[in-house]
DSSP file (Angstrom, degrees, kcal/mol; ACC not computed):
  #  RESIDUE AA STRUCTURE BP1 BP2  ACC     N-H-->O    O-->H-N    N-H-->O    O-->H-N    TCO  KAPPA ALPHA  PHI   PSI    X-CA   Y-CA   Z-CA
    1    1 A M              0   0    0      0, 0.0     2,-0.0     0, 0.0     5,-0.0   0.000 360.0 360.0 360.0 132.5  100.3  115.8  117.2
    2    2 A A     >  -     0   0    0      1,-0.1     4,-1.8     4,-0.0     3,-0.2  -0.232 360.0-102.4 -79.8 169.9  100.6  112.5  118.9
    3    3 A L  H  > S+     0   0    0      1,-0.2     4,-2.5     2,-0.2     5,-0.2   0.870 121.5  57.5 -60.6 -38.1  103.5  110.1  118.8
    4    4 A S  H  > S+     0   0    0      1,-0.2     4,-2.2     2,-0.2    -1,-0.2   0.879 105.2  51.1 -63.4 -36.3  101.7  107.9  116.3
    5    5 A G  H  > S+     0   0    0     -3,-0.2     4,-2.2     2,-0.2    -1,-0.2   0.896 110.1  48.5 -66.4 -40.6  101.4  110.8  113.9
    6    6 A L  H  X S+     0   0    0     -4,-1.8     4,-2.5     2,-0.2    -2,-0.2   0.887 111.6  49.9 -66.9 -38.4  105.1  111.6  114.2
    7    7 A L  H  X S+     0   0    0     -4,-2.5     4,-2.7     2,-0.2     5,-0.2   0.893 109.2  52.2 -66.2 -39.0  105.9  107.9  113.6
    8    8 A F  H  X S+     0   0    0     -4,-2.2     4,-2.2     2,-0.2    -2,-0.2   0.940 112.1  45.5 -60.6 -47.0  103.6  107.9  110.5
    9    9 A I  H  X S+     0   0    0     -4,-2.2     4,-2.2     2,-0.2    -2,-0.2   0.912 112.8  51.3 -62.9 -43.2  105.3  110.9  109.1
   10   10 A F  H  X S+     0   0    0     -4,-2.5     4,-2.3     1,-0.2    -2,-0.2   0.937 112.0  45.2 -60.1 -48.1  108.8  109.5  109.8
   11   11 A W  H  X S+     0   0    0     -4,-2.7     4,-2.6     1,-0.2    -1,-0.2   0.850 111.1  53.3 -69.3 -33.0  108.1  106.2  108.1
   12   12 A R  H  X S+     0   0    0     -4,-2.2     4,-2.5    -5,-0.2    -1,-0.2   0.904 109.8  48.4 -65.7 -39.9  106.5  107.9  105.1
   13   13 A I  H  X S+     0   0    0     -4,-2.2     4,-2.7     2,-0.2    -2,-0.2   0.922 112.0  49.3 -64.9 -43.0  109.6  110.0  104.7
   14   14 A V  H  X S+     0   0    0     -4,-2.3     4,-2.0     2,-0.2    -2,-0.2   0.916 111.8  49.1 -62.4 -43.2  111.8  106.9  105.0
   15   15 A E  H  X S+     0   0    0     -4,-2.6     4,-1.3     1,-0.2    -2,-0.2   0.942 113.4  46.1 -60.7 -47.3  109.7  105.1  102.4
   16   16 A F  H  X S+     0   0    0     -4,-2.5     4,-1.5     1,-0.2     3,-0.3   0.910 111.9  50.5 -64.0 -42.7  109.9  108.0  100.0
   17   17 A V  H  < S+     0   0    0     -4,-2.7    -1,-0.2     1,-0.2    -2,-0.2   0.850 113.1  45.8 -66.7 -33.6  113.6  108.5  100.4
   18   18 A T  H  X S+     0   0    0     -4,-2.0     4,-0.6    -5,-0.2    -1,-0.2   0.663 109.7  55.1 -84.5 -15.0  114.4  104.8   99.8
   19   19 A L  H  X S+     0   0    0     -4,-1.3     4,-2.4    -3,-0.3     5,-0.2   0.780  93.9  69.7 -83.0 -27.6  112.0  104.7   96.8
   20   20 A I  H  X S+     0   0    0     -4,-1.5     4,-2.5     1,-0.2     5,-0.2   0.921  98.5  47.6 -59.4 -47.3  113.8  107.5   95.0
   21   21 A P  H  > S+     0   0    0      0, 0.0     4,-2.8     0, 0.0     5,-0.3   0.886 110.7  52.7 -63.0 -35.6  117.0  105.6   94.2
   22   22 A I  H  X S+     0   0    0     -4,-0.6     4,-2.5     2,-0.2     5,-0.3   0.945 110.8  47.0 -62.0 -46.5  115.0  102.6   93.0
   23   23 A I  H  X S+     0   0    0     -4,-2.4     4,-2.0     1,-0.2    -1,-0.2   0.925 114.7  46.9 -61.2 -45.2  113.1  104.8   90.6
   24   24 A G  H  X S+     0   0    0     -4,-2.5     4,-1.4    -5,-0.2    -2,-0.2   0.924 114.4  45.1 -64.4 -45.7  116.3  106.5   89.4
   25   25 A M  H  X S+     0   0    0     -4,-2.8     4,-1.2     1,-0.2    -2,-0.2   0.924 116.5  44.1 -67.0 -43.9  118.3  103.4   88.8
   26   26 A L  H  X S+     0   0    0     -4,-2.5     4,-2.3    -5,-0.3    -1,-0.2   0.805 107.5  59.9 -74.1 -26.6  115.5  101.4   87.1
   27   27 A A  H  X S+     0   0    0     -4,-2.0     4,-2.6    -5,-0.3    -1,-0.2   0.852 100.5  57.1 -64.8 -33.5  114.6  104.5   85.0
   28   28 A W  H  X S+     0   0    0     -4,-1.4     4,-2.0     2,-0.2    -1,-0.2   0.899 108.4  46.1 -62.2 -40.5  118.2  104.3   83.6
   29   29 A F  H  X S+     0   0    0     -4,-1.2     4,-2.6     2,-0.2     5,-0.2   0.920 111.4  50.8 -68.0 -43.7  117.6  100.8   82.5
   30   30 A V  H  X S+     0   0    0     -4,-2.3     4,-2.3     1,-0.2    -2,-0.2   0.919 111.5  49.0 -60.2 -42.7  114.2  101.7   80.9
   31   31 A N  H  X S+     0   0    0     -4,-2.6     4,-2.7     2,-0.2    -1,-0.2   0.902 110.7  50.7 -63.3 -41.4  115.9  104.5   79.1
   32   32 A G  H  X S+     0   0    0     -4,-2.0     4,-1.4     2,-0.2    -2,-0.2   0.911 111.9  45.7 -64.0 -43.5  118.7  102.2   77.9
   33   33 A F  H  <>S+     0   0    0     -4,-2.6     5,-2.8     2,-0.2    -1,-0.2   0.894 114.1  49.8 -66.8 -38.5  116.3   99.6   76.6
   34   34 A T  H ><5S+     0   0    0     -4,-2.3     3,-1.6    -5,-0.2    -2,-0.2   0.916 109.4  50.5 -66.3 -43.1  114.2  102.3   74.9
   35   35 A D  H 3<5S+     0   0    0     -4,-2.7    -1,-0.2     1,-0.3    -2,-0.2   0.811 110.9  50.0 -63.8 -29.1  117.2  103.9   73.2
   36   36 A S  T 3<5S-     0   0    0     -4,-1.4    -1,-0.3    -5,-0.2    -2,-0.2   0.340 114.8-118.8 -90.0   6.7  118.2  100.5   71.9
   37   37 A N  T < 5S+     0   0    0     -3,-1.6     2,-0.3     1,-0.2    -3,-0.2   0.888  71.7 128.5  55.7  44.1  114.7   99.9   70.6
   38   38 A Q      < -     0   0    0     -5,-2.8     2,-0.3    -6,-0.1    -1,-0.2  -0.907  65.5-104.2-124.4 155.0  114.2   96.9   72.8
   39   39 A L        -     0   0    0     -2,-0.3     3,-0.1    -3,-0.1    -5,-0.0  -0.596  37.7-117.0 -76.0 136.9  111.4   95.9   75.2
   40   40 A T        -     0   0    0     -2,-0.3    -1,-0.1     1,-0.1   -10,-0.1  -0.588  37.0-110.8 -72.9 132.1  112.3   96.4   78.8
   41   41 A P    >>  -     0   0    0      0, 0.0     4,-2.3     0, 0.0     3,-1.2  -0.224  19.2-117.7 -64.5 154.5  112.2   93.0   80.6
   42   42 A N  H 3> S+     0   0    0      1,-0.3     4,-2.7     2,-0.2     5,-0.3   0.836 110.3  66.0 -60.8 -35.0  109.5   92.3   83.2
   43   43 A Y  H 34 S+     0   0    0      1,-0.2     4,-0.3     2,-0.2    -1,-0.3   0.726 111.5  35.8 -65.8 -19.1  112.0   91.9   86.0
   44   44 A I  H <> S+     0   0    0     -3,-1.2     4,-2.0     2,-0.1    -2,-0.2   0.828 117.2  51.0 -93.5 -43.6  112.9   95.6   85.6
   45   45 A L  H  X S+     0   0    0     -4,-2.3     4,-2.9     1,-0.2     5,-0.3   0.870 104.2  56.0 -65.6 -38.8  109.4   96.9   84.8
   46   46 A V  H  X S+     0   0    0     -4,-2.7     4,-2.0     1,-0.2    43,-0.2   0.947 114.1  38.5 -62.1 -48.9  107.5   95.3   87.6
   47   47 A L  H  > S+     0   0    0     -4,-0.3     4,-2.3    42,-0.3    -1,-0.2   0.865 116.4  53.4 -69.9 -34.9  109.7   96.8   90.3
   48   48 A F  H  X S+     0   0    0     -4,-2.0     4,-2.2     2,-0.2    -2,-0.2   0.954 112.3  42.1 -64.3 -50.7  110.0  100.2   88.5
   49   49 A I  H  X S+     0   0    0     -4,-2.9     4,-2.3     1,-0.2     5,-0.2   0.911 115.7  50.0 -65.1 -42.2  106.2  100.7   88.0
   50   50 A T  H  X S+     0   0    0     -4,-2.0     4,-2.7    -5,-0.3    -1,-0.2   0.902 110.8  49.9 -62.4 -40.4  105.5   99.5   91.6
   51   51 A S  H  X S+     0   0    0     -4,-2.3     4,-2.5     2,-0.2    -2,-0.2   0.883 109.7  50.5 -67.5 -38.2  108.2  101.9   93.0
   52   52 A V  H  X S+     0   0    0     -4,-2.2     4,-2.2     2,-0.2    -2,-0.2   0.943 114.8  43.3 -63.7 -46.8  106.8  104.9   91.0
   53   53 A L  H  X S+     0   0    0     -4,-2.3     4,-2.4     2,-0.2    -2,-0.2   0.903 115.0  49.1 -66.2 -40.9  103.3  104.2   92.3
   54   54 A A  H  X S+     0   0    0     -4,-2.7     4,-2.7    -5,-0.2    -1,-0.2   0.882 110.4  51.5 -66.9 -37.5  104.5  103.5   95.9
   55   55 A G  H  X S+     0   0    0     -4,-2.5     4,-2.3     2,-0.2    -2,-0.2   0.912 110.9  47.5 -64.6 -42.2  106.5  106.7   95.8
   56   56 A A  H  X S+     0   0    0     -4,-2.2     4,-2.8     2,-0.2     5,-0.2   0.911 113.0  49.5 -64.0 -41.5  103.5  108.7   94.7
   57   57 A W  H  X S+     0   0    0     -4,-2.4     4,-2.5     2,-0.2     5,-0.2   0.921 111.6  48.0 -63.0 -44.9  101.4  107.1   97.4
   58   58 A A  H  X S+     0   0    0     -4,-2.7     4,-1.4     1,-0.2    -1,-0.2   0.908 114.7  46.3 -63.8 -41.2  103.9  107.8  100.1
   59   59 A L  H  X S+     0   0    0     -4,-2.3     4,-2.6     2,-0.2     5,-0.2   0.925 113.8  46.9 -67.6 -44.8  104.3  111.4   99.0
   60   60 A F  H  X S+     0   0    0     -4,-2.8     4,-2.6     1,-0.2    -2,-0.2   0.880 113.2  47.9 -68.3 -37.7  100.5  112.1   98.7
   61   61 A T  H  < S+     0   0    0     -4,-2.5    -1,-0.2    -5,-0.2     7,-0.2   0.809 112.7  50.7 -72.4 -26.8   99.7  110.5  102.0
   62   62 A L  H >< S+     0   0    0     -4,-1.4     3,-1.0    -5,-0.2    -2,-0.2   0.919 114.1  42.8 -71.9 -44.9  102.5  112.5  103.6
   63   63 A I  H 3< S+     0   0    0     -4,-2.6     3,-0.4     1,-0.3    -2,-0.2   0.919 119.4  43.9 -66.6 -43.2  101.3  115.8  102.1
   64   64 A G  T >X S+     0   0    0     -4,-2.6     4,-2.3    -5,-0.2     3,-1.1  -0.148  71.8 135.4 -95.0  40.3   97.7  115.0  102.9
   65   65 A Y  H <>  +     0   0    0     -3,-1.0     4,-1.9     1,-0.3    -1,-0.2   0.846  65.4  62.6 -57.8 -35.7   98.3  113.7  106.4
   66   66 A A  H 34 S+     0   0    0     -3,-0.4    -1,-0.3     1,-0.2     4,-0.2   0.851 113.0  35.8 -60.8 -33.6   95.4  115.7  107.8
   67   67 A R  H X> S+     0   0    0     -3,-1.1     3,-1.2     2,-0.1     4,-0.5   0.840 112.4  58.0 -86.5 -35.3   93.0  113.6  105.7
   68   68 A T  H >< S+     0   0    0     -4,-2.3     3,-0.7     1,-0.3     7,-0.2   0.783  95.0  64.3 -70.4 -24.8   94.8  110.3  105.8
   69   69 A R  T 3< S+     0   0    0     -4,-1.9     3,-0.5     1,-0.2    -1,-0.3   0.739 101.7  51.8 -71.2 -17.4   94.6  110.0  109.6
   70   70 A H  T <4 S+     0   0    0     -3,-1.2    -1,-0.2     1,-0.2    -2,-0.2   0.616 112.1  45.7 -89.1 -13.8   90.8  109.9  109.3
   71   71 A S    <X  +     0   0    0     -3,-0.7     4,-2.1    -4,-0.5     3,-0.2  -0.360  68.4 145.3-122.5  52.6   90.9  107.1  106.8
   72   72 A G  H  >  +     0   0    0     -3,-0.5     4,-2.4     1,-0.2     5,-0.2   0.822  68.3  56.2 -61.6 -35.7   93.5  104.8  108.4
   73   73 A L  H  > S+     0   0    0      2,-0.2     4,-2.1     1,-0.2    -1,-0.2   0.910 108.9  46.7 -66.1 -41.9   91.9  101.6  107.3
   74   74 A F  H  > S+     0   0    0     -3,-0.2     4,-2.4     2,-0.2     5,-0.2   0.918 112.5  49.8 -65.0 -43.4   92.0  102.6  103.6
   75   75 A V  H  X S+     0   0    0     -4,-2.1     4,-2.3    -7,-0.2    -2,-0.2   0.905 111.3  49.7 -62.0 -41.5   95.6  103.7  104.0
   76   76 A A  H  X S+     0   0    0     -4,-2.4     4,-2.2     2,-0.2    -1,-0.2   0.889 109.6  51.5 -64.7 -39.0   96.5  100.4  105.6
   77   77 A L  H  X S+     0   0    0     -4,-2.1     4,-1.8     2,-0.2    -2,-0.2   0.913 111.3  46.4 -65.2 -42.9   94.8   98.4  102.9
   78   78 A V  H  X S+     0   0    0     -4,-2.4     4,-2.1     2,-0.2    -2,-0.2   0.892 110.4  54.1 -67.0 -38.5   96.7  100.3  100.1
   79   79 A D  H  X S+     0   0    0     -4,-2.3     4,-1.9     1,-0.2    -2,-0.2   0.906 107.3  50.9 -60.1 -41.2   99.9   99.8  102.1
   80   80 A L  H  X S+     0   0    0     -4,-2.2     4,-2.0     1,-0.2    -1,-0.2   0.882 107.3  54.0 -63.6 -37.6   99.2   96.1  102.2
   81   81 A G  H  X S+     0   0    0     -4,-1.8     4,-2.4     1,-0.2    -1,-0.2   0.898 108.1  49.4 -61.3 -40.4   98.7   96.2   98.4
   82   82 A F  H  X S+     0   0    0     -4,-2.1     4,-2.7     2,-0.2     5,-0.2   0.823 105.3  57.8 -70.3 -29.9  102.1   97.8   98.0
   83   83 A V  H  X S+     0   0    0     -4,-1.9     4,-2.1     2,-0.2    -2,-0.2   0.950 110.7  43.7 -60.0 -47.8  103.7   95.1  100.2
   84   84 A G  H  X S+     0   0    0     -4,-2.0     4,-2.0     2,-0.2    -2,-0.2   0.904 114.7  48.4 -64.2 -42.2  102.3   92.5   97.8
   85   85 A A  H  X S+     0   0    0     -4,-2.4     4,-2.2     2,-0.2    -1,-0.2   0.891 111.8  49.1 -67.6 -39.1  103.3   94.5   94.7
   86   86 A L  H  X S+     0   0    0     -4,-2.7     4,-2.6     2,-0.2     5,-0.2   0.872 108.5  53.8 -67.9 -35.9  106.8   95.1   96.0
   87   87 A I  H  X S+     0   0    0     -4,-2.1     4,-2.4    -5,-0.2    -2,-0.2   0.916 109.2  49.3 -61.4 -41.9  107.2   91.4   96.8
   88   88 A A  H  X S+     0   0    0     -4,-2.0     4,-2.2     2,-0.2    -2,-0.2   0.909 111.6  48.9 -63.6 -41.5  106.3   90.6   93.2
   89   89 A G  H  X S+     0   0    0     -4,-2.2     4,-1.4   -43,-0.2   -42,-0.3   0.911 113.7  44.9 -65.2 -42.4  108.8   93.1   92.0
   90   90 A V  H  < S+     0   0    0     -4,-2.6    -1,-0.2     2,-0.2    -2,-0.2   0.874 111.7  54.0 -69.0 -36.7  111.6   91.8   94.2
   91   91 A Y  H >< S+     0   0    0     -4,-2.4     3,-1.2    -5,-0.2    -2,-0.2   0.910 107.9  49.7 -63.2 -42.0  110.6   88.2   93.2
   92   92 A E  H 3< S+     0   0    0     -4,-2.2     3,-0.5     1,-0.3    -1,-0.2   0.843 113.3  46.7 -64.8 -32.6  110.9   89.0   89.5
   93   93 A L  T >< S+     0   0    0     -4,-1.4     3,-1.7     1,-0.2     4,-0.3   0.283  78.6 110.8 -91.3   9.7  114.4   90.6   90.1
   94   94 A R  G X   +     0   0    0     -3,-1.2     3,-1.3     1,-0.3     4,-0.4   0.687  59.1  76.7 -62.4 -19.8  115.6   87.6   92.2
   95   95 A G  G >  S+     0   0    0     -3,-0.5     3,-0.5     1,-0.3    -1,-0.3   0.758  87.8  58.9 -64.2 -24.3  118.1   86.5   89.5
   96   96 A I  G X  S+     0   0    0     -3,-1.7     3,-1.4     1,-0.2    -1,-0.3   0.694  85.7  79.8 -77.6 -18.0  120.5   89.3   90.4
   97   97 A A  G <  S+     0   0    0     -3,-1.3    -1,-0.2    -4,-0.3    -2,-0.2   0.837  95.8  42.8 -61.7 -34.4  120.8   88.1   94.0
   98   98 A G  G <  S+     0   0    0     -3,-0.5    -1,-0.3    -4,-0.4     2,-0.2   0.380  91.8 109.5 -94.5   5.1  123.3   85.3   93.2
   99   99 A Q    <   -     0   0    0     -3,-1.4     2,-0.7    -4,-0.1     5,-0.1  -0.516  66.0-131.8 -84.8 149.6  125.4   87.4   90.8
  100  100 A N    >   -     0   0    0      3,-0.2     3,-0.8    -2,-0.2    35,-0.1  -0.888  17.0-167.5 -99.1 109.7  129.0   88.5   91.5
  101  101 A C  G >  S+     0   0    0     -2,-0.7     3,-0.5     1,-0.2    35,-0.2   0.599  80.8  65.0 -78.9 -10.4  129.1   92.2   90.6
  102  102 A S  G 3  S+     0   0    0      1,-0.3    -1,-0.2    33,-0.1    30,-0.1   0.712 119.9  22.2 -82.9 -18.7  132.9   92.4   90.8
  103  103 A N  G <  S+     0   0    0     -3,-0.8     2,-1.3    28,-0.1    -1,-0.3  -0.501  78.5 162.1-141.7  68.4  133.2   90.1   87.8
  104  104 A F    <   +     0   0    0     -3,-0.5    31,-0.1     1,-0.2    -3,-0.1  -0.670  34.7 106.8 -95.3  83.0  129.9   90.3   86.0
  105  105 A S        +     0   0    0     -2,-1.3     2,-0.3     1,-0.1    -1,-0.2   0.216  67.3  48.7-144.5  17.6  130.6   88.8   82.6
  106  106 A A        +     0   0    0     -3,-0.2     4,-0.3     0, 0.0     3,-0.1  -0.978  68.0  63.2-152.6 162.8  129.1   85.4   82.4
  107  107 A G  S  > S-     0   0    0     -2,-0.3     4,-1.5     1,-0.1     5,-0.1  -0.201  83.7 -75.2 105.8 165.0  125.8   83.6   83.1
  108  108 A S  H  > S+     0   0    0      1,-0.2     4,-2.1     2,-0.2    -1,-0.1   0.828 126.1  56.6 -69.0 -32.0  122.2   83.7   81.8
  109  109 A F  H  4 S+     0   0    0      1,-0.2     4,-0.5     2,-0.2    -1,-0.2   0.892 105.4  52.2 -67.3 -37.4  121.4   87.0   83.7
  110  110 A Y  H >4 S+     0   0    0     -4,-0.3     8,-1.5     1,-0.2     3,-0.7   0.882 110.9  47.6 -63.0 -39.5  124.3   88.7   81.9
  111  111 A V  H >< S+     0   0    0     -4,-1.5     3,-1.0     1,-0.2     8,-0.4   0.867 107.3  56.8 -70.1 -36.7  123.0   87.6   78.5
  112  112 A N  T 3< S+     0   0    0     -4,-2.1    -1,-0.2     1,-0.2    -2,-0.2   0.530  84.5  83.5 -75.0  -5.5  119.4   88.7   79.3
  113  113 A L  T X  S-     0   0    0     -3,-0.7     3,-2.0    -4,-0.5    -1,-0.2   0.446  76.3-163.9 -80.0   2.1  120.4   92.3   80.0
  114  114 A G  G X  S+     0   0    0     -3,-1.0     6,-1.7     1,-0.3     3,-1.2  -0.296  72.0  11.9  58.6-120.1  120.3   93.1   76.3
  115  115 A P  G 3  S+     0   0    0      0, 0.0    -1,-0.3     0, 0.0    12,-0.1   0.630 133.0  52.0 -68.6 -11.2  122.2   96.4   75.6
  116  116 A F  G <  S+     0   0    0     -3,-2.0    -2,-0.2    12,-0.1    -4,-0.1   0.607 116.4  31.5 -95.6 -15.3  123.7   96.3   79.1
  117  117 A G  S <> S-     0   0    0     -3,-1.2     4,-2.1    -6,-0.2    -6,-0.2   0.169 119.0 -26.8-116.5-131.8  125.1   92.8   79.0
  118  118 A Y  H  > S+     0   0    0     -8,-1.5     4,-2.3     1,-0.2     5,-0.2   0.914 131.6  46.2 -59.9 -50.1  126.5   90.4   76.5
  119  119 A Y  H  > S+     0   0    0     -8,-0.4     4,-1.6    -5,-0.3    -1,-0.2   0.856 113.0  50.5 -67.5 -34.1  124.7   91.7   73.4
  120  120 A G  H  4>S+     0   0    0     -6,-1.7     5,-3.2     2,-0.2     8,-0.2   0.873 110.4  50.3 -67.4 -37.1  125.6   95.3   74.2
  121  121 A R  H ><5S+     0   0    0     -4,-2.1     3,-0.8     3,-0.2    -2,-0.2   0.882 110.1  49.9 -67.5 -39.2  129.2   94.3   74.7
  122  122 A Q  H 3<5S+     0   0    0     -4,-2.3    -1,-0.2     1,-0.2    -2,-0.2   0.829 115.1  42.8 -69.9 -31.6  129.3   92.5   71.3
  123  123 A S  T 3<5S-     0   0    0     -4,-1.6    -1,-0.2    -5,-0.2    -2,-0.2   0.280 112.3-116.7 -97.9  11.1  127.8   95.5   69.5
  124  124 A N  T < 5 +     0   0    0     -3,-0.8    -3,-0.2     1,-0.2    -4,-0.1   0.878  47.8 179.8  55.5  42.5  129.9   98.1   71.3
  125  125 A S    > < -     0   0    0     -5,-3.2     3,-1.4    -6,-0.1    -1,-0.2  -0.503  34.2-134.0 -71.1 138.8  126.9   99.7   72.9
  126  126 A P  G >  S+     0   0    0      0, 0.0     3,-1.1     0, 0.0     4,-0.2   0.734 104.9  66.5 -66.3 -18.9  127.7  102.7   75.2
  127  127 A W  G 3  S+     0   0    0      1,-0.2     3,-0.3     2,-0.1    -6,-0.1   0.721 100.4  49.4 -72.3 -20.1  125.3  101.2   77.7
  128  128 A A  G <  S+     0   0    0     -3,-1.4    -1,-0.2    -8,-0.2     3,-0.2   0.095  74.7 111.2-105.6  21.7  127.7   98.2   78.2
  129  129 A A  S <  S+     0   0    0     -3,-1.1     2,-0.6     1,-0.3    -1,-0.2   0.912  86.7  32.5 -62.9 -42.9  130.8  100.3   78.7
  130  130 A N  S >  S-     0   0    0     -3,-0.3     3,-0.7    -4,-0.2    -1,-0.3  -0.929  72.1-169.8-116.6 106.1  131.1   99.3   82.4
  131  131 A V  T 3> S+     0   0    0     -2,-0.6     4,-0.8     1,-0.2    -1,-0.1   0.804  82.9  55.1 -68.7 -30.2  129.7   95.8   82.8
  132  132 A N  H 3> S+     0   0    0      1,-0.2     4,-2.4     2,-0.2    -1,-0.2   0.734  92.8  72.3 -77.8 -21.4  129.7   95.8   86.6
  133  133 A K  H <> S+     0   0    0     -3,-0.7     4,-2.5     1,-0.2     5,-0.2   0.934  96.2  47.6 -62.5 -48.9  127.6   99.0   86.8
  134  134 A P  H  > S+     0   0    0      0, 0.0     4,-2.5     0, 0.0     5,-0.2   0.898 112.6  50.9 -60.3 -37.6  124.3   97.4   85.7
  135  135 A C  H  X S+     0   0    0     -4,-0.8     4,-2.4     1,-0.2    -2,-0.2   0.941 111.8  45.9 -62.9 -47.2  124.8   94.5   88.1
  136  136 A A  H  X S+     0   0    0     -4,-2.4     4,-2.1     1,-0.2    -1,-0.2   0.883 113.4  49.9 -64.7 -38.1  125.5   96.8   91.1
  137  137 A M  H  X S+     0   0    0     -4,-2.5     4,-2.3     2,-0.2    -1,-0.2   0.916 112.4  46.1 -68.6 -42.1  122.5   99.0   90.2
  138  138 A L  H  X S+     0   0    0     -4,-2.5     4,-2.2    -5,-0.2    -2,-0.2   0.885 112.6  50.9 -67.1 -37.0  120.1   96.1   90.0
  139  139 A K  H  X S+     0   0    0     -4,-2.4     4,-2.3    -5,-0.2    -2,-0.2   0.891 110.8  48.8 -67.0 -38.5  121.5   94.6   93.2
  140  140 A A  H  X S+     0   0    0     -4,-2.1     4,-2.7     2,-0.2     5,-0.2   0.903 111.4  49.2 -66.7 -41.2  121.0   97.9   95.0
  141  141 A A  H  X S+     0   0    0     -4,-2.3     4,-2.0     2,-0.2    -2,-0.2   0.888 110.4  52.1 -63.9 -38.1  117.4   98.2   93.6
  142  142 A F  H  X S+     0   0    0     -4,-2.2     4,-1.8     2,-0.2    -2,-0.2   0.933 112.3  44.7 -61.1 -48.0  116.8   94.6   94.8
  143  143 A A  H  X S+     0   0    0     -4,-2.3     4,-2.1     1,-0.2    -2,-0.2   0.913 113.7  48.9 -66.4 -43.3  118.0   95.4   98.3
  144  144 A L  H  X S+     0   0    0     -4,-2.7     4,-2.2     1,-0.2    -1,-0.2   0.844 108.2  56.0 -65.8 -32.2  116.1   98.7   98.5
  145  145 A G  H  X S+     0   0    0     -4,-2.0     4,-1.7    -5,-0.2    -1,-0.2   0.909 106.9  48.8 -63.9 -41.7  113.0   96.9   97.3
  146  146 A I  H  X S+     0   0    0     -4,-1.8     4,-1.7     1,-0.2    -2,-0.2   0.908 110.2  51.9 -63.4 -41.7  113.3   94.4  100.2
  147  147 A M  H  X S+     0   0    0     -4,-2.1     4,-2.3     1,-0.2    -2,-0.2   0.908 108.5  50.8 -61.2 -41.2  113.7   97.3  102.6
  148  148 A N  H  X S+     0   0    0     -4,-2.2     4,-2.8     2,-0.2     5,-0.3   0.810 103.3  58.9 -70.0 -29.0  110.6   98.9  101.3
  149  149 A I  H  X S+     0   0    0     -4,-1.7     4,-2.0     2,-0.2    -1,-0.2   0.945 110.0  43.9 -59.3 -46.2  108.6   95.7  101.7
  150  150 A I  H  X S+     0   0    0     -4,-1.7     4,-2.3     2,-0.2    -2,-0.2   0.910 114.3  49.9 -65.3 -42.8  109.5   95.9  105.4
  151  151 A F  H  X S+     0   0    0     -4,-2.3     4,-2.2     2,-0.2    -2,-0.2   0.927 112.7  45.2 -64.8 -45.4  108.7   99.6  105.6
  152  152 A F  H  X S+     0   0    0     -4,-2.8     4,-1.7     1,-0.2    -1,-0.2   0.857 112.6  51.9 -69.5 -33.0  105.3   99.3  104.0
  153  153 A F  H  X S+     0   0    0     -4,-2.0     4,-2.4    -5,-0.3    -1,-0.2   0.906 108.8  51.7 -65.9 -39.2  104.4   96.3  106.1
  154  154 A F  H  X S+     0   0    0     -4,-2.3     4,-2.4     1,-0.2    -2,-0.2   0.920 111.1  45.9 -62.9 -43.8  105.4   98.3  109.2
  155  155 A T  H  < S+     0   0    0     -4,-2.2    -1,-0.2     1,-0.2    -2,-0.2   0.793 111.1  54.8 -71.5 -25.2  103.1  101.2  108.2
  156  156 A F  H  < S+     0   0    0     -4,-1.7    -2,-0.2    -5,-0.2    -1,-0.2   0.931 112.9  41.5 -67.1 -45.1  100.4   98.6  107.4
  157  157 A V  H  <        0   0    0     -4,-2.4    -2,-0.2     1,-0.2    -3,-0.2   0.885 360.0 360.0 -71.8 -39.5  100.6   97.1  110.8
  158  158 A S     <        0   0    0     -4,-2.4    -1,-0.2    -5,-0.2    -2,-0.2   0.488 360.0 360.0 -82.6 360.0  100.9  100.4  112.7
C-alpha cells in the first residue's frame, strides 16, 4: 500500500471519528424536539442529516477501500458535495457562534430553542434543566462541522 493509500485511510478515520459526536449531539436535540411534539428547526436538521450521510459515506469508502481507489474521481466529486452540504449546515447553525455559553439565558437564539430554551424553562421541561448544555453542544457541533469541512476538502483535493 502506497503512502497515498495510508493517508486516505487516515483522513477517512479522522472524518468518521469527528462526525460521530456531531451525530450524537444533534440526535439529542432531534429527540428532545420529537418528545415535545415540535418540529426540529432547520439549523439543527441540516447539519444532522448531512453528518449522518457524510458519516455513512466515510465509513463505506473506508470499508470498501479496494474499490474506491479505482474510482477516485467519483469519490472526490462526492467529497466535494459533502463540503458544500457541510458548509450549508454550518451556515444554518451560525447563530450559535456569537452566544455566551456560560450565561446562556437571553437572546433570540435562546428563545428559538423551544423545549431547550426559554419556552422549555417556562414550562419546566426536563430538556431545559441545564440551560448552558444545549449551547455548549450546539457550539461543539458547529466547531466540529467546520473541522469536517476542512477534512472533506482535503480528501477532495488529495
